N, CA, C and O atoms as a printed pandas DataFrame, in Angstrom:
     atom_number atom_name residue_name chain_id  residue_number  x_coord  y_coord  z_coord
0              1         N          MET        A               1   19.788   28.130  -38.353
1              2        CA          MET        A               1   19.169   27.401  -37.418
2              3         C          MET        A               1   20.143   27.613  -36.186
3              4         O          MET        A               1   21.316   27.951  -36.350
4              5         N          LYS        A               2   19.599   27.400  -34.985
5              6        CA          LYS        A               2   20.676   27.355  -33.836
6              7         C          LYS        A               2   20.227   26.120  -33.034
7              8         O          LYS        A               2   19.158   25.536  -33.214
8              9         N          LEU        A               3   21.166   25.787  -32.127
9             10        CA          LEU        A               3   20.851   24.623  -31.233
10            11         C          LEU        A               3   20.944   25.173  -29.891
11            12         O          LEU        A               3   21.775   26.005  -29.525
12            13         N          VAL        A               4   19.915   24.580  -29.096
13            14        CA          VAL        A               4   19.715   24.972  -27.636
14            15         C          VAL        A               4   19.411   23.824  -26.801
15            16         O          VAL        A               4   18.403   23.137  -26.966
16            17         N          TYR        A               5   20.210   23.636  -25.981
17            18        CA          TYR        A               5   20.114   22.263  -24.736
18            19         C          TYR        A               5   19.375   22.661  -23.948
19            20         O          TYR        A               5   19.508   23.841  -23.623
20            21         N          THR        A               6   18.165   21.756  -23.236
21            22        CA          THR        A               6   17.464   22.406  -22.307
22            23         C          THR        A               6   18.229   21.704  -20.896
23            24         O          THR        A               6   19.133   20.869  -20.938
24            25         N          GLU        A               7   17.719   22.179  -19.883
25            26        CA          GLU        A               7   18.299   21.705  -18.627
26            27         C          GLU        A               7   18.147   20.428  -18.380
27            28         O          GLU        A               7   18.957   19.813  -17.687
28            29         N          GLN        A               8   17.049   19.852  -18.938
29            30        CA          GLN        A               8   16.623   18.505  -18.778
30            31         C          GLN        A               8   17.740   17.387  -19.652
31            32         O          GLN        A               8   18.181   16.277  -19.356
32            33         N          ALA        A               9   17.930   18.281  -20.838
33            34        CA          ALA        A               9   18.951   17.288  -21.660
34            35         C          ALA        A               9   20.402   17.389  -21.172
35            36         O          ALA        A               9   21.168   16.439  -21.334
36            37         N          LEU        A              10   20.776   18.485  -20.598
37            38        CA          LEU        A              10   22.264   18.327  -19.718
38            39         C          LEU        A              10   22.144   17.751  -18.810
39            40         O          LEU        A              10   23.130   17.064  -18.544
40            41         N          LYS        A              11   21.169   17.672  -17.996
41            42        CA          LYS        A              11   20.914   16.865  -16.585
42            43         C          LYS        A              11   21.069   15.165  -17.177
43            44         O          LYS        A              11   21.749   14.299  -16.627
44            45         N          SER        A              12   20.291   15.001  -18.359
45            46        CA          SER        A              12   20.288   13.434  -18.514
46            47         C          SER        A              12   21.751   13.050  -19.297
47            48         O          SER        A              12   22.222   11.913  -19.249
48            49         N          LEU        A              13   22.348   14.095  -19.974
49            50        CA          LEU        A              13   23.614   13.786  -20.308
50            51         C          LEU        A              13   24.609   13.440  -19.330
51            52         O          LEU        A              13   25.443   12.550  -19.490
52            53         N          GLU        A              14   24.488   14.234  -18.221
53            54        CA          GLU        A              14   25.480   14.259  -17.022
54            55         C          GLU        A              14   25.246   12.850  -16.300
55            56         O          GLU        A              14   26.162   12.177  -15.830
56            57         N          GLU        A              15   24.005   12.527  -16.279
57            58        CA          GLU        A              15   23.452   11.453  -15.362
58            59         C          GLU        A              15   23.892   10.020  -16.460
59            60         O          GLU        A              15   24.170    8.933  -15.953
60            61         N          SER        A              16   23.896   10.194  -17.721
61            62        CA          SER        A              16   24.238    9.090  -18.385
62            63         C          SER        A              16   25.889    8.714  -18.369
63            64         O          SER        A              16   26.421    7.609  -18.479
64            65         N          LEU        A              17   26.520   10.102  -18.185
65            66        CA          LEU        A              17   28.188    9.851  -18.319
66            67         C          LEU        A              17   28.519    9.429  -16.887
67            68         O          LEU        A              17   29.548    8.777  -16.710
68            69         N          GLU        A              18   27.626    9.789  -15.703
69            70        CA          GLU        A              18   28.060    9.253  -14.524
70            71         C          GLU        A              18   27.898    7.881  -14.366
71            72         O          GLU        A              18   28.540    7.124  -13.638
72            73         N          PHE        A              19   26.964    7.632  -15.128
73            74        CA          PHE        A              19   26.310    5.926  -14.952
74            75         C          PHE        A              19   27.575    5.139  -15.692
75            76         O          PHE        A              19   27.902    4.037  -15.251
76            77         N          ILE        A              20   28.171    5.627  -16.646
77            78        CA          ILE        A              20   29.319    4.964  -17.238
78            79         C          ILE        A              20   30.564    4.990  -16.682
79            80         O          ILE        A              20   31.317    4.020  -16.768
80            81         N          ALA        A              21   30.843    5.947  -16.149
81            82        CA          ALA        A              21   32.045    6.652  -15.540
82            83         C          ALA        A              21   33.056    5.429  -14.826
83            84         O          ALA        A              21   34.267    5.272  -14.982
84            85         N          PRO        A              22   32.131    4.666  -14.024
85            86        CA          PRO        A              22   32.893    3.695  -13.032
86            87         C          PRO        A              22   33.546    2.674  -13.971
87            88         O          PRO        A              22   34.638    2.186  -13.681
88            89         N          ARG        A              23   32.852    2.326  -15.161
89            90        CA          ARG        A              23   33.286    1.378  -15.977
90            91         C          ARG        A              23   34.273    1.656  -17.263
91            92         O          ARG        A              23   34.677    0.747  -17.988
92            93         N          VAL        A              24   34.529    2.737  -17.401
93            94        CA          VAL        A              24   35.530    3.475  -18.435
94            95         C          VAL        A              24   36.398    4.150  -18.054
95            96         O          VAL        A              24   36.263    4.621  -16.924
96            97         N          ASN        A              25   37.626    4.470  -18.824
97            98        CA          ASN        A              25   38.320    5.813  -18.460
98            99         C          ASN        A              25   38.172    6.824  -18.874
99           100         O          ASN        A              25   37.282    6.988  -19.708
100          101         N          LYS        A              26   38.905    7.799  -18.498
101          102        CA          LYS        A              26   38.396    9.343  -18.713
102          103         C          LYS        A              26   38.342    9.721  -20.323
103          104         O          LYS        A              26   37.544   10.501  -20.843
104          105         N          GLU        A              27   39.472    8.913  -21.033
105          106        CA          GLU        A              27   39.534    9.300  -22.277
106          107         C          GLU        A              27   38.153    8.521  -23.176
107          108         O          GLU        A              27   37.792    8.913  -24.286
108          109         N          THR        A              28   37.671    7.652  -22.613
109          110        CA          THR        A              28   36.553    7.019  -23.317
110          111         C          THR        A              28   35.471    7.820  -22.916
111          112         O          THR        A              28   34.737    8.101  -23.864
112          113         N          LEU        A              29   35.123    8.283  -21.837
113          114        CA          LEU        A              29   34.156    9.169  -21.307
114          115         C          LEU        A              29   34.044   10.348  -21.980
115          116         O          LEU        A              29   32.975   10.796  -22.396
116          117         N          GLU        A              30   35.351   10.984  -22.129
117          118        CA          GLU        A              30   35.272   12.284  -23.253
118          119         C          GLU        A              30   34.831   11.732  -24.650
119          120         O          GLU        A              30   34.167   12.479  -25.368
120          121         N          THR        A              31   35.078   10.769  -24.983
121          122        CA          THR        A              31   34.869   10.314  -26.361
122          123         C          THR        A              31   33.453   10.353  -26.689
123          124         O          THR        A              31   32.912   10.999  -27.586
124          125         N          VAL        A              32   32.806    9.385  -25.634
125          126        CA          VAL        A              32   31.414    9.492  -25.701
126          127         C          VAL        A              32   30.657   10.746  -25.516
127          128         O          VAL        A              32   29.674   11.028  -26.202
128          129         N          ARG        A              33   31.070   11.395  -24.701
129          130        CA          ARG        A              33   30.395   12.819  -24.570
130          131         C          ARG        A              33   30.619   13.497  -25.703
131          132         O          ARG        A              33   29.669   14.140  -26.149
132          133         N          ASN        A              34   31.830   13.519  -26.388
133          134        CA          ASN        A              34   31.866   14.464  -27.818
134          135         C          ASN        A              34   31.112   13.849  -28.813
135          136         O          ASN        A              34   30.450   14.601  -29.528
136          137         N          SER        A              35   31.062   12.650  -29.022
137          138        CA          SER        A              35   30.268   11.903  -29.907
138          139         C          SER        A              35   28.942   12.206  -29.935
139          140         O          SER        A              35   28.321   12.300  -30.993
140          141         N          ILE        A              36   28.374   12.395  -28.680
141          142        CA          ILE        A              36   26.700   12.761  -28.419
142          143         C          ILE        A              36   26.747   14.407  -28.691
143          144         O          ILE        A              36   25.719   14.930  -29.121
144          145         N          LEU        A              37   27.501   14.934  -28.534
145          146        CA          LEU        A              37   27.518   16.570  -28.957
146          147         C          LEU        A              37   27.847   16.880  -30.259
147          148         O          LEU        A              37   27.392   17.836  -30.888
148          149         N          ASP        A              38   28.654   16.051  -30.668
149          150        CA          ASP        A              38   29.040   16.329  -32.374
150          151         C          ASP        A              38   27.560   15.759  -33.051
151          152         O          ASP        A              38   27.070   16.458  -33.938
152          153         N          ARG        A              39   26.975   14.729  -32.719
153          154        CA          ARG        A              39   25.921   14.273  -33.577
154          155         C          ARG        A              39   24.844   15.145  -33.501
155          156         O          ARG        A              39   24.159   15.407  -34.489
156          157         N          ALA        A              40   24.640   15.622  -32.381
157          158        CA          ALA        A              40   23.474   16.792  -32.047
158          159         C          ALA        A              40   23.841   18.157  -32.870
159          160         O          ALA        A              40   22.917   18.889  -33.223
160          161         N          ASP        A              41   25.217   18.499  -33.177
161          162        CA          ASP        A              41   25.514   19.739  -33.863
162          163         C          ASP        A              41   25.491   19.391  -35.369
163          164         O          ASP        A              41   25.479   20.348  -36.142
164          165         N          LYS        A              42   25.485   18.167  -35.871
165          166        CA          LYS        A              42   24.884   17.949  -37.131
166          167         C          LYS        A              42   23.739   18.352  -37.443
167          168         O          LYS        A              42   23.556   18.800  -38.575
168          169         N          LEU        A              43   22.845   18.296  -36.645
169          170        CA          LEU        A              43   21.275   18.688  -36.847
170          171         C          LEU        A              43   21.249   20.046  -37.424
171          172         O          LEU        A              43   20.357   20.312  -38.230
172          173         N          ILE        A              44   22.065   20.874  -37.124
173          174        CA          ILE        A              44   21.938   22.333  -37.624
174          175         C          ILE        A              44   22.093   22.313  -39.149
175          176         O          ILE        A              44   21.483   23.227  -39.703
176          177         N          LYS        A              45   22.740   21.518  -39.923
177          178        CA          LYS        A              45   22.782   21.451  -41.093
178          179         C          LYS        A              45   21.717   20.664  -41.887
179          180         O          LYS        A              45   21.394   20.915  -43.048
180          181         N          ASN        A              46   21.179   19.615  -41.061
181          182        CA          ASN        A              46   19.815   18.772  -41.451
182          183         C          ASN        A              46   19.075   18.619  -40.528
183          184         O          ASN        A              46   19.108   17.500  -40.017
184          185         N          PRO        A              47   18.160   19.597  -39.960
185          186        CA          PRO        A              47   17.361   19.307  -38.879
186          187         C          PRO        A              47   16.247   18.199  -38.776
187          188         O          PRO        A              47   15.936   17.488  -37.821
188          189         N          SER        A              48   15.784   18.265  -39.953
189          190        CA          SER        A              48   14.781   17.016  -40.138
190          191         C          SER        A              48   15.102   15.515  -40.384
191          192         O          SER        A              48   14.330   14.647  -40.793
192          193         N          SER        A              49   16.465   15.399  -40.032
193          194        CA          SER        A              49   17.152   13.931  -40.387
194          195         C          SER        A              49   16.399   13.005  -39.669
195          196         O          SER        A              49   16.041   11.953  -40.198
196          197         N          GLY        A              50   16.099   13.313  -38.418
197          198        CA          GLY        A              50   15.805   12.601  -37.314
198          199         C          GLY        A              50   14.414   12.001  -37.419
199          200         O          GLY        A              50   13.530   12.621  -38.010
200          201         N          ARG        A              51   14.163   10.682  -36.804
201          202        CA          ARG        A              51   12.751   10.030  -36.908
202          203         C          ARG        A              51   11.710   10.529  -35.935
203          204         O          ARG        A              51   12.227   11.055  -34.950
204          205         N          ARG        A              52   10.666   10.516  -35.931
205          206        CA          ARG        A              52    9.701   11.146  -34.927
206          207         C          ARG        A              52   10.019    9.823  -33.870
207          208         O          ARG        A              52   10.229    8.646  -34.163
208          209         N          GLU        A              53    9.972   10.458  -32.592
209          210        CA          GLU        A              53   10.199    9.615  -31.454
210          211         C          GLU        A              53    8.572    9.198  -31.112
211          212         O          GLU        A              53    7.711    9.946  -30.649
212          213         N          GLU        A              54    8.428    7.670  -31.518
213          214        CA          GLU        A              54    7.100    7.316  -30.923
214          215         C          GLU        A              54    6.815    7.419  -29.610
215          216         O          GLU        A              54    5.708    7.872  -29.317
216          217         N          TYR        A              55    7.772    7.014  -28.506
217          218        CA          TYR        A              55    7.260    7.252  -27.466
218          219         C          TYR        A              55    7.157    8.509  -26.684
219          220         O          TYR        A              55    7.102    8.493  -25.455
220          221         N          LEU        A              56    7.127    9.698  -27.455
221          222        CA          LEU        A              56    6.643   10.898  -27.113
222          223         C          LEU        A              56    5.538   11.536  -27.997
223          224         O          LEU        A              56    5.138   12.690  -27.838
224          225         N          GLU        A              57    5.072   10.659  -28.963
225          226        CA          GLU        A              57    4.175   11.180  -29.879
226          227         C          GLU        A              57    2.703   11.676  -28.921
227          228         O          GLU        A              57    2.070   12.658  -29.308
228          229         N          HIS        A              58    2.329   11.031  -27.879
229          230        CA          HIS        A              58    1.196   11.149  -27.054
230          231         C          HIS        A              58    1.420   12.665  -26.333
231          232         O          HIS        A              58    0.646   13.146  -25.505
232          233         N          LEU        A              59    2.493   13.226  -26.771
233          234        CA          LEU        A              59    2.481   14.595  -26.104
234          235         C          LEU        A              59    2.164   15.739  -27.232
235          236         O          LEU        A              59    1.941   16.924  -26.987
236          237         N          GLY        A              60    2.193   15.145  -28.470
237          238        CA          GLY        A              60    1.639   16.133  -29.666
238          239         C          GLY        A              60    2.513   17.386  -29.831
239          240         O          GLY        A              60    1.976   18.461  -30.094
240          241         N          LEU        A              61    3.959   17.271  -29.672
241          242        CA          LEU        A              61    5.083   18.059  -29.722
242          243         C          LEU        A              61    6.148   18.130  -31.012
243          244         O          LEU        A              61    7.095   18.874  -31.266
244          245         N          ASN        A              62    5.547   17.019  -31.691
245          246        CA          ASN        A              62    6.580   16.543  -32.640
246          247         C          ASN        A              62    8.403   16.448  -32.450
247          248         O          ASN        A              62    9.331   16.957  -33.080
248          249         N          HIS        A              63    8.330   15.572  -31.310
249          250        CA          HIS        A              63    9.483   15.060  -31.047
250          251         C          HIS        A              63   10.195   14.276  -32.031
251          252         O          HIS        A              63    9.619   13.338  -32.584
252          253         N          ARG        A              64   11.595   14.620  -32.347
253          254        CA          ARG        A              64   12.217   13.694  -33.428
254          255         C          ARG        A              64   13.604   13.167  -32.572
255          256         O          ARG        A              64   13.929   13.744  -31.535
256          257         N          ARG        A              65   14.207   12.278  -32.987
257          258        CA          ARG        A              65   15.402   11.665  -32.369
258          259         C          ARG        A              65   16.321   11.311  -33.543
259          260         O          ARG        A              65   15.959   11.012  -34.681
260          261         N          VAL        A              66   17.425   11.386  -33.127
261          262        CA          VAL        A              66   18.737   10.752  -33.821
262          263         C          VAL        A              66   19.459    9.754  -32.785
263          264         O          VAL        A              66   19.369    9.761  -31.557
264          265         N          ILE        A              67   20.054    9.064  -33.454
265          266        CA          ILE        A              67   21.024    7.890  -32.584
266          267         C          ILE        A              67   22.225    8.233  -32.548
267          268         O          ILE        A              67   22.667    8.745  -33.577
268          269         N          GLU        A              68   23.039    8.088  -31.507
269          270        CA          GLU        A              68   24.510    8.081  -31.353
270          271         C          GLU        A              68   24.898    6.902  -30.686
271          272         O          GLU        A              68   24.293    6.864  -29.614
272          273         N          SER        A              69   25.597    5.969  -30.824
273          274        CA          SER        A              69   25.808    4.787  -30.069
274          275         C          SER        A              69   24.442    4.272  -29.479
275          276         O          SER        A              69   23.568    3.838  -30.229
276          277         N          HIS        A              70   24.301    4.327  -28.249
277          278        CA          HIS        A              70   23.521    3.632  -27.161
278          279         C          HIS        A              70   22.383    4.808  -26.930
279          280         O          HIS        A              70   21.348    4.494  -26.341
280          281         N          TYR        A              71   22.578    6.180  -27.403
281          282        CA          TYR        A              71   21.988    7.316  -26.921
282          283         C          TYR        A              71   21.059    7.799  -28.250
283          284         O          TYR        A              71   21.281    7.861  -29.459
284          285         N          LYS        A              72   19.994    8.082  -27.456
285          286        CA          LYS        A              72   18.834    8.842  -28.393
286          287         C          LYS        A              72   18.834   10.275  -28.069
287          288         O          LYS        A              72   18.536   10.713  -26.957
288          289         N          ILE        A              73   19.202   11.038  -29.146
289          290        CA          ILE        A              73   19.073   12.517  -28.694
290          291         C          ILE        A              73   17.771   13.108  -29.135
291          292         O          ILE        A              73   17.575   13.359  -30.324
292          293         N          ILE        A              74   16.917   13.326  -28.250
293          294        CA          ILE        A              74   15.514   13.870  -28.390
294          295         C          ILE        A              74   15.717   15.250  -28.473
295          296         O          ILE        A              74   16.304   16.032  -27.724
296          297         N          TYR        A              75   14.909   15.452  -29.897
297          298        CA          TYR        A              75   14.473   17.092  -30.158
298          299         C          TYR        A              75   13.334   17.479  -30.613
299          300         O          TYR        A              75   12.436   16.691  -30.909
300          301         N          ARG        A              76   13.240   18.890  -30.726
301          302        CA          ARG        A              76   11.905   19.420  -31.318
302          303         C          ARG        A              76   12.606   20.869  -32.280
303          304         O          ARG        A              76   13.548   21.525  -31.836
304          305         N          ILE        A              77   12.170   21.064  -33.155
305          306        CA          ILE        A              77   12.132   22.047  -34.056
306          307         C          ILE        A              77   11.069   23.105  -33.740
307          308         O          ILE        A              77    9.906   22.711  -33.646
308          309         N          ILE        A              78   11.311   24.264  -33.584
309          310        CA          ILE        A              78   10.338   25.522  -33.095
310          311         C          ILE        A              78   11.133   26.644  -33.919
311          312         O          ILE        A              78   12.221   27.134  -33.616
312          313         N          GLU        A              79   10.445   26.897  -34.881
313          314        CA          GLU        A              79   10.959   28.068  -36.032
314          315         C          GLU        A              79   12.418   27.891  -36.432
315          316         O          GLU        A              79   12.697   26.951  -37.175
316          317         N          GLN        A              80   13.245   28.604  -36.061
317          318        CA          GLN        A              80   14.703   28.317  -36.393
318          319         C          GLN        A              80   15.627   28.019  -35.239
319          320         O          GLN        A              80   16.764   28.475  -35.114
320          321         N          THR        A              81   14.993   27.178  -34.389
321          322        CA          THR        A              81   16.051   26.745  -33.294
322          323         C          THR        A              81   15.513   25.137  -33.273
323          324         O          THR        A              81   14.359   24.767  -33.489
324          325         N          ILE        A              82   16.513   24.413  -32.997
325          326        CA          ILE        A              82   16.692   23.183  -32.359
326          327         C          ILE        A              82   16.659   22.991  -31.125
327          328         O          ILE        A              82   17.773   23.107  -30.614
328          329         N          TYR        A              83   15.693   22.698  -30.290
329          330        CA          TYR        A              83   15.718   22.324  -28.794
330          331         C          TYR        A              83   15.939   21.034  -28.598
331          332         O          TYR        A              83   14.993   20.289  -28.850
332          333         N          ILE        A              84   17.386   20.344  -28.042
333          334        CA          ILE        A              84   17.710   19.161  -27.669
334          335         C          ILE        A              84   16.954   19.257  -26.110
335          336         O          ILE        A              84   17.168   20.116  -25.254
336          337         N          THR        A              85   16.079   18.187  -26.040
337          338        CA          THR        A              85   15.108   18.043  -24.999
338          339         C          THR        A              85   15.632   16.883  -23.885
339          340         O          THR        A              85   15.266   16.906  -22.710
340          341         N          ASP        A              86   16.494   15.925  -24.408
341          342        CA          ASP        A              86   16.603   14.871  -23.715
342          343         C          ASP        A              86   17.501   14.238  -24.353
343          344         O          ASP        A              86   17.506   14.188  -25.583
344          345         N          ILE        A              87   18.506   13.590  -23.504
345          346        CA          ILE        A              87   19.565   12.590  -23.913
346          347         C          ILE        A              87   19.407   11.323  -23.307
347          348         O          ILE        A              87   20.018   11.183  -22.248
348          349         N          PHE        A              88   18.673   10.266  -23.754
349          350        CA          PHE        A              88   18.363    8.884  -23.337
350          351         C          PHE        A              88   19.296    7.929  -23.798
351          352         O          PHE        A              88   19.715    7.814  -24.950
352          353         N          ASP        A              89   19.646    7.118  -22.606
353          354        CA          ASP        A              89   20.258    6.051  -22.880
354          355         C          ASP        A              89   19.490    4.937  -23.357
355          356         O          ASP        A              89   18.738    4.485  -22.493
356          357         N          SER        A              90   19.441    4.281  -24.614
357          358        CA          SER        A              90   18.254    3.414  -25.164
358          359         C          SER        A              90   18.594    2.276  -24.500
359          360         O          SER        A              90   17.770    1.467  -24.928
360          361         N          ARG        A              91   19.418    1.601  -23.580
361          362        CA          ARG        A              91   19.485    0.335  -22.890
362          363         C          ARG        A              91   18.520    0.407  -21.777
363          364         O          ARG        A              91   18.284   -0.585  -21.087
364          365         N          GLN        A              92   17.889    1.687  -21.557
365          366        CA          GLN        A              92   17.230    1.597  -20.335
366          367         C          GLN        A              92   15.513    1.491  -20.865
367          368         O          GLN        A              92   15.229    1.790  -22.025
368          369         N          ASN        A              93   14.566    1.088  -19.993
369          370        CA          ASN        A              93   13.233    0.932  -20.441
370          371         C          ASN        A              93   12.689    2.298  -20.930
371          372         O          ASN        A              93   12.847    3.340  -20.295
372          373         N          PRO        A              94   12.024    2.202  -22.132
373          374        CA          PRO        A              94   11.307    3.465  -22.785
374          375         C          PRO        A              94   10.773    4.156  -21.889
375          376         O          PRO        A              94   10.927    5.378  -21.910
376          377         N          ALA        A              95   10.055    3.566  -20.939
377          378        CA          ALA        A              95    8.915    4.183  -20.088
378          379         C          ALA        A              95    9.643    5.144  -19.256
379          380         O          ALA        A              95    9.018    6.033  -18.679
380          381         N          LYS        A              96   11.189    5.015  -19.124
381          382        CA          LYS        A              96   11.765    6.117  -18.378
382          383         C          LYS        A              96   11.904    7.748  -18.966
383          384         O          LYS        A              96   12.140    8.794  -18.362
384          385         N          MET        A              97   11.674    7.494  -20.266
385          386        CA          MET        A              97   11.988    8.749  -20.959
386          387         C          MET        A              97   11.117    9.694  -20.605
387          388         O          MET        A              97    9.915    9.503  -20.420
388          389         N          LYS        A              98   11.774   10.866  -20.489
389          390        CA          LYS        A              98   11.068   11.988  -19.773
390          391         C          LYS        A              98   10.041   12.638  -20.804
391          392         O          LYS        A              98   10.408   12.906  -21.948
392          393         N          GLY        A              99    8.718   12.886  -20.356
393          394        CA          GLY        A              99    7.709   13.343  -21.131
394          395         C          GLY        A              99    6.539   13.211  -20.853
395          396         O          GLY        A              99    5.672   13.653  -21.607
């Protein structure tokens, strides 16, 4: 298995970090970033560990999610590749989820 981040996922991660940056120090910001990326990396060993993402079921693309702190890491498995498609701050309205 390999892990690939889509442009949307990277953009969402950047936006999430920019949102909390004024309220936390640089070390905390790095810790949050690293914990999200580390959680995504764990999918390589157990790609089916995430639950189906109910807010994206209407797309019929079998999106799954794992949670890290306040963040949903949204992904799809296609053959031997795990595509991280979004990193969503779950404190937002779920209707804002890209899809």
